[in-house]
C-alpha positions as CSV (number, residue, x, y, z in Angstrom):
1,M,-15.1,103.2,70.1
2,A,-17.2,102.1,67.2
3,K,-20.7,103.4,66.9
4,T,-23.5,101.0,67.8
5,P,-25.9,100.1,65.0
6,S,-28.8,101.8,66.7
7,R,-26.9,105.0,67.3
8,S,-25.7,105.0,63.6
9,R,-29.2,104.5,62.4
10,T,-30.4,107.4,64.6
11,S,-27.7,109.7,63.3
12,Q,-28.5,108.8,59.7
13,A,-32.2,109.4,60.3
14,D,-31.4,112.8,61.9
15,R,-29.3,113.8,58.9
16,R,-32.0,112.8,56.5
17,E,-34.5,114.8,58.4
18,R,-32.2,117.9,58.5
19,T,-31.7,117.6,54.7
20,R,-35.5,117.2,54.1
21,R,-36.1,120.2,56.4
22,S,-33.5,122.3,54.5
23,L,-35.2,121.5,51.2
24,L,-38.7,122.4,52.6
25,D,-37.4,125.7,54.1
26,A,-35.7,126.5,50.8
27,G,-38.8,125.7,48.8
28,R,-40.9,127.8,51.2
29,R,-38.6,130.8,50.7
30,L,-38.5,130.5,47.0
31,I,-42.3,130.0,46.6
32,A,-42.8,133.2,48.7
33,D,-40.3,135.0,46.5
34,K,-41.3,133.9,43.0
35,G,-44.3,131.6,43.2
36,V,-44.7,128.0,42.1
37,A,-44.6,128.5,38.3
38,G,-41.1,129.9,38.4
39,L,-39.8,127.4,40.8
40,R,-36.9,125.2,39.7
41,I,-35.5,122.1,41.4
42,S,-31.9,123.3,40.8
43,E,-32.8,126.6,42.6
44,I,-34.2,124.7,45.5
45,T,-31.1,122.6,46.0
46,T,-28.9,125.6,45.6
47,E,-30.9,127.5,48.2
48,A,-30.8,124.5,50.5
49,D,-27.1,123.9,49.9
50,V,-27.5,120.3,49.0
51,A,-26.6,118.3,45.9
52,L,-29.1,118.3,43.1
53,G,-29.4,114.5,43.2
54,S,-30.3,114.6,46.9
55,F,-33.6,116.2,46.0
56,Y,-34.9,112.9,44.5
57,N,-34.1,111.0,47.7
58,Y,-37.0,112.9,49.3
59,F,-39.3,114.1,46.5
60,D,-40.2,112.7,43.1
61,T,-41.2,116.0,41.6
62,K,-41.4,119.7,42.3
63,E,-45.1,119.3,42.9
64,D,-44.4,116.8,45.6
65,L,-42.2,119.3,47.4
66,V,-44.9,122.0,47.1
67,D,-47.4,119.7,48.6
68,A,-45.0,119.0,51.5
69,V,-44.3,122.7,52.0
70,V,-48.0,123.5,52.2
71,G,-48.8,120.5,54.4
72,D,-46.0,121.3,56.8
73,T,-47.1,124.9,57.1
74,L,-50.7,123.8,57.7
75,A,-49.7,121.3,60.3
76,N,-47.7,123.8,62.2
77,V,-50.5,126.4,62.1
78,A,-53.1,123.8,63.2
79,T,-51.0,122.5,66.1
80,A,-50.4,126.0,67.4
81,L,-54.0,127.0,67.1
82,S,-55.6,123.8,68.6
83,T,-53.3,123.6,71.6
84,K,-54.8,124.8,74.9
85,E,-52.9,127.7,76.5
86,T,-54.1,126.6,80.0
87,E,-55.6,123.3,81.2
88,D,-58.9,124.9,82.0
89,Q,-59.3,126.8,78.8
90,D,-62.7,126.2,77.2
91,S,-62.4,123.6,74.4
92,A,-65.2,125.3,72.4
93,E,-63.2,128.5,72.4
94,V,-60.0,126.6,71.4
95,V,-61.8,125.0,68.4
96,A,-63.7,128.1,67.4
97,T,-60.5,130.2,67.5
98,A,-58.6,127.6,65.4
99,I,-61.4,127.5,62.8
100,Q,-61.7,131.3,62.7
101,R,-58.0,131.9,62.3
102,F,-57.6,129.1,59.9
103,V,-60.3,130.3,57.5
104,A,-59.0,133.9,58.0
105,I,-55.8,132.9,56.2
106,A,-57.7,133.4,53.0
107,Y,-58.2,137.1,53.9
108,E,-54.8,137.7,55.6
109,D,-52.5,135.6,53.4
110,P,-54.2,135.3,50.0
111,D,-51.0,134.1,48.3
112,F,-50.7,131.1,50.5
113,A,-54.4,130.5,50.4
114,Q,-54.3,130.6,46.6
115,L,-51.5,128.0,46.7
116,L,-53.4,125.7,49.0
117,V,-56.8,125.8,47.2
118,H,-55.2,125.3,43.7
119,L,-53.1,122.2,44.7
120,N,-54.0,119.1,42.7
121,H,-54.5,117.2,46.0
122,S,-55.6,120.1,48.2
123,E,-58.1,118.0,50.2
124,E,-55.6,115.3,50.8
125,V,-52.9,117.7,51.9
126,M,-55.4,119.6,54.2
127,L,-56.8,116.5,55.8
128,G,-53.4,114.8,56.2
129,S,-51.9,117.8,57.9
130,V,-54.7,119.2,60.0
131,S,-56.8,116.2,61.0
132,P,-54.5,115.0,63.8
133,P,-54.4,118.2,65.9
134,A,-58.1,119.0,65.0
135,T,-59.2,115.5,66.1
136,A,-57.3,115.8,69.3
137,A,-58.9,119.1,70.1
138,V,-62.4,117.7,69.4
139,V,-61.7,114.6,71.5
140,D,-60.6,116.8,74.4
141,G,-63.9,118.7,74.2
142,L,-65.8,115.5,74.1
143,E,-64.0,114.1,77.1
144,S,-64.7,117.3,79.0
145,G,-68.3,117.2,78.2
146,R,-68.2,120.4,76.2
147,F,-69.1,118.7,72.9
148,K,-72.0,116.3,72.4
149,L,-71.0,113.9,69.8
150,E,-71.0,110.1,69.4
151,P,-67.3,108.9,69.6
152,E,-67.7,107.0,66.3
153,A,-68.8,110.2,64.6
154,V,-65.6,112.2,65.5
155,D,-63.6,111.4,62.3
156,I,-66.6,112.1,60.1
157,V,-67.4,115.5,61.7
158,V,-63.8,116.6,61.7
159,T,-63.5,115.6,58.1
160,T,-66.7,117.5,57.3
161,I,-65.6,120.7,59.1
162,L,-62.1,120.7,57.5
163,G,-63.5,120.0,54.1
164,G,-66.0,122.9,54.5
165,A,-63.2,125.2,55.7
166,L,-61.2,124.5,52.6
167,S,-64.2,125.1,50.4
168,L,-64.9,128.4,52.2
169,M,-61.3,129.5,51.8
170,R,-61.6,128.7,48.1
171,A,-64.8,130.8,47.8
172,I,-63.1,133.7,49.7
173,V,-60.1,133.6,47.4
174,M,-62.4,133.6,44.4
175,G,-64.2,136.6,45.7
176,R,-67.6,134.8,46.1
177,V,-67.7,135.4,49.9
178,G,-67.2,138.7,51.7
179,P,-65.7,139.6,55.1
180,G,-66.7,137.9,58.3
181,A,-67.3,134.4,56.9
182,E,-64.7,132.9,59.2
183,L,-66.8,133.8,62.3
184,V,-70.1,132.5,60.8
185,Y,-68.4,129.2,59.9
186,A,-66.8,128.9,63.4
187,E,-70.3,129.2,64.9
188,H,-71.8,126.6,62.6
189,A,-68.9,124.2,63.2
190,L,-69.6,124.4,67.0
191,R,-73.2,123.5,66.3
192,M,-72.0,120.5,64.4
193,L,-70.1,119.5,67.5
194,G,-73.2,119.6,69.6
195,L,-73.4,123.1,71.0
196,A,-76.8,124.8,71.1
197,P,-77.1,127.7,68.6
198,A,-77.2,130.3,71.4
199,R,-74.2,128.9,73.1
200,A,-72.2,128.6,69.9
201,R,-73.0,132.2,69.1
202,Q,-71.8,133.3,72.6
203,V,-68.5,131.5,72.2
204,V,-67.8,133.1,68.8
205,Q,-68.8,136.5,70.1
206,R,-66.1,136.0,72.8
207,I,-63.4,135.2,70.4
208,A,-64.3,137.8,67.7
């Protein structure tokens, strides 16, 4: 029986996604092994076991792939951190934990943090990857009454918090900020979301 057009299109889309994923995974492994400077497109396609020409069906340059690798990693981390473990988990703790662990990447994985903060479009990559799960977490806290924020201000505040997190990670990587900055920043982020200073400090003390 001949395949229906819709099934054929689905299969083709699945194949494209698998190939793109193979290239991203190969790029991630090679970046971890030798860094960006020594990365070659031919090595990426060899590692991914795809034809050299296939690379350009997905990325125009090596830098585009690096951006995608970083963005994909950030999105996975942000989604995992901003998802409630239980329905009744405190939204403020979820957000504070996500911010704390995210900024702590600069201490715990300085190589990845260096890669992120030195991207040509680091802000765009950060916002594009992390904004969706971060916004969802903030909206959840808003709907539960935990956060006090005008709905029209959500995007602005999320963008401000994420931009500040990236700037703080850059400062940590450059050695301008010492240990513990992730907790201080998580507390101030909660205050931006409408928590009173004392309550924000209590939340951060619980997750520390």
